[in-house]
N, C-alpha and C positions, 0 to 999 in steps of 0.2 A: 711258939706262936706262929701260925701260918700267915703268910703275907700274900695278898691278892691285889692285882691291878685291874681296874675296870675302865674300859673306854665307854663313853656314853653314860657316865654315872649320874649326870643331872637329868637324864630322861626317866620315863616311867619305869622300865625294867631295871635300869641302873640303880635307881633309888631303892627299889624293893630288894634287889640283890645285895646292896650295901648293908641294909638293915639285917638281912638274913646272915650274912657273913660276920657282922659284928656280934650278933647273938651267939655265934658259934666260936667266938674268941679270936677271930682273925684281926690282923692289922690290915686296914683297907686303904688303898691308894686309888684315886680317881683322876681321870683326865678331863679337863674342861677347856673349852675354847675361850679366848679373850673376847669380851663383849663390853660395850659401853654401858650396859645395864646389867643388873644382877640376874643370873640365870640359874641360881642354885635353890630355888624355892622348894623343890621336891625333897631336898635333903636337909632343910633347915632343922628338922626335928632330931637329926643325929649328928649334925656337924658342930664341933666346938673348936675354939681357937687353938691352933697348933702349939701355941706357947704352953698350954696346959699339959702337964706331964702325963695326965691320964688319957689324953686323946689317942684314939686308934684309927681315926679317919683323917686322911691327908689329901688335899687337892693340888694338882699340878697343871700348869699351862702347857699344852701340847696340842697337836692336831694330826689327824690321820693322813693329811696331805703332806706332812713334813717328816720324812724319815729320820732326820737328825734328832728332832725332839723326841721321837718315839724310842730310838735306840739309846739315847742318853738316859731316859727314864728307866728303861729295862736294865741297863748296866747299874744305875744307882740304886734302884729298888730291889733288884734280884728277886722278883716275885716267885712264889711257889705255884701260883695259878694266875692266868691271864684270861679275862672275859672280854671278848670283843663285841660290844653291843652298839657301838656308835654307827650312825649312818644318816644319810638324808633319806628318811624312811616313809615319806608321804608318796604313795604310788602315783596319784594324779599329778603332783608337782614334778615328779621325775620326768614326765613328758615335756615339761617346760624347761628344765635344767638337766638334761640327760648327761652331759659331760661331767658336771660336778657330782651328780648322783653316782655315776660309775666310778669316779676317782675315789670318792670316800667309801662307798659301800663295797666296792670291788677291790681296787688297788690298796685301800687302807688295810685290809686283811693281809695282803701280800707283804706290805711294809712291816707289819708286826711279825709275821712268820720269819721273814728274812732277818729281822732284828734279833729274834730269839735264837735263830741258827747261828748268826755271826758272833753274838755276845757269848754264845756257848752255854746258854741256860738249859737246865733240865726241867723247866717249868711245864705245867699242864695248860693246854690252850683250849678255850671254848670259842667257837665261831657261831654267832647268831645267824643261822640260815632262816629261810622264810617259806611258808606255804605258798607264797606267790610264785615260787619257782615252778610249781605244778601247772599253774596257768590254765590252759585249755584241756588238760588231761582229765577225763571224767573221774569223779569220786567213786569210792573212797580212795584216799591216797596214803601210801605207806613208804617205807624206806626204799622199796624196789620200784616204785612208780616212776615212769618216765617224766622228766622235766619238760615243760613246754611254756616258757616264760612269755608274758604278754605285756611287759612294760620295761622301760630302762632300769627301773629299780629291781625288778625280778631278774633281768639279765645280769645285773651287777652282783646280786646275791648268788646267782648260780656260779659265777666265776669265783667268788669268795669261797663258796662251798667246795667247788672242785679243786681249787688250789690248796685248801686245807687238807683235803683227802690226799692230794698229791704229796704234800710235805710230810704227812703221816707215813705214807708208803715209801717215800724216797729217803727220808732222813730218820725214820723211827721215832718221830715226835709223838708225844701223848696229846694228840689233837682230835677233838670231837666236835661234831656239828649238831646243833639242836634245830630241827626243822619245826619251828613253832607255828601253830596256826593262830588265828587272831586271838589276842588276849587283851582285855580291857580293864579299866579301873578309873576311879576319880582322878588319877594322875595322868590319864591319857591326854595327849596334846589336843588343844581346843579345836583344831581344824580337822581332826579325824571324825568320821561320821558318827560314831557312837557317842563321843563326848559332845559333839555338836548337837545331837538329838537331845541328850539329857539336859544340856544347858538351856536349849530353846524351850523345852517343855516347862522347866522351872521358871524361866523368864515370862513366858506367856501366862502361866498360872498366877504370877505375881503382878501382872499388868505392865511388865517392863518391855514387852515386845508383842507383836501380833502375827508375824509370819516366820516361817522356816523354809528356806530354799534348799532343795536336795536334787540329786541326780537319779541314778538308776536304783529304783526301789526293789527290783527283782533279784539283784545279786544275792547269792546265798553264801553264808560264811559259818565257820565252826568257831563260836565265841566262848572263851573261857576267862577266868579271873587271874590277872597278872601275878599277884603274890604267889599263887600256886605254881605258876610256870617257872619262876626263878628257882624254886626248889629243884625242879628237874635239871636246870643248868648245873647247879652244884652237885647233884647226884651223878651226873655224867663224868665229872672230873674226879669223883671218888672211886671210879671203877678201875680195876687192875689193867684192863685193856681199853684203849680208846675206840670209839665207834660213833655212829650217827643214829639219832633217834627222832622220830616224829612225836610231837607232843600236841594233844588236842582232846576234845571231849567225845568225838565220834558222833556228834549231833550237828545238824545244819539248819539254819534259819535264815530267812530273808531280811533285808534291810527294813522292809515293811513290817515284819514281825517285831523287830527291835523297836521300831517307831511306835507301833501300837501299844506294846508293853510299857514303854516310857510314858506315853500320854495317859494311859489308863491308871498309872500310879497316882496321877493328879486329877483323876476324874474328868479327863478331856478327851475329845474325839479328834484325833490327829488330822482327819480329812478336812476339818474346818480351818486348818492353819498352815497346811503344807502346800507349796507350789514347786513344780519341777522346773529347774533351770538347766538348759542344755550344756552350759559351760562346765557343769560338774560331771558330765559323762566322760569316760576315758576313750581315747581313740580305739583301743582294743580292750575288751572287757574280759574279766575272769568271772564266769557265770556261777560256778559252784565249787566250794572247797569243803571237804569233810575228812577228818583225820581217822586213820586206823592206827591207834597208838598202842596196839597190843604188845609190841616189842618192848616199849618203855614200861608197860605194866608188868611184864614178865621179868625183865632184867634189872630195872631200876626200882621196882615196886612203887612206881609213881601212879597216882590216880587223881583225876580232878575231883573236886568236892562241891563246887558252886554251880548250880544250875542257872540257866539264862535269866529266868524271871527274878532270881535273887540278885544276880549281877546287875540287872537293870535297876532294881530297887536301890542297891547300894549307890549307884552312880547318880540317880535322880535325887535321892536324899542328900547326897554330898553337895550337889549343885544348889539345892534349895537352902541348905544350911549356909553355904558360902554367900548367897545373894541376900540372905536375911541377917547376916552377922551385924553386930553393932558397929557403927561407923567409928573409925579412929580419928580423933581430933588432935591437933597440935596447937600449942600456945603460940 
């Protein structure tokens, strides 16, 4: 039985990856941060009490800011594969807390790589890189495109990406980077623009809200469906030789396009409900991202399957179902 360690397992990608690995027979270990409230909602469907002998999913307290906790887990678990998905991943927020963002998203990867090296593991390592690293470089973007980061988050991701490549070349590690373009799902964080739009549309339709405040509607992104993207992560670590791969659909749409599709799902005209709030604009904007994922298609045989209109439908329907669920009462 293969053993995997996932940082960021309680996030969108981590939860879908855990499900995928469990379906493939893995024993899965995940890192979670200590919190005064439960933060494991995305994995409740697959988590069972570790006292049960049949359990193959285990959670551990650790943090990417704490080398000791990471190295201890690496030594104890001895994972065959490590997936580093954890980060402060909200681009706009990274301008407000740049030091923390860079420590977790950047130095966190270094701490893991150093841990793998010093513990002496022969594990395979996946680094979650980001299309935000391309920043102001015109699309389409592929593995050879110049990085031009436009936010503290993107700068941190570029460091994590580069240090992973350096450790691969310096120490012969099987370390690969997935440069994933935007990927969404009903499990996306509520402050991210796609989830924010889907939830607002459902609330407005149900009479629970009347306004949605957004920033730049002209920004263009390459949006895909998150469960398909974690398949690419796994495929990268199954290759004989480590490498880096761009993952995306090759299509680009504006925030306004996403907004229109979401409100049309509920027979609403978004222009009647949306207002622009300058606080949501970034100090430096990334205008357009579009993936050239031909290398992944050729070497990983990976291909996206979900078009944007279907992705939007999935997200809006999930929000509507959540908001209209029967209330849970307690005695």
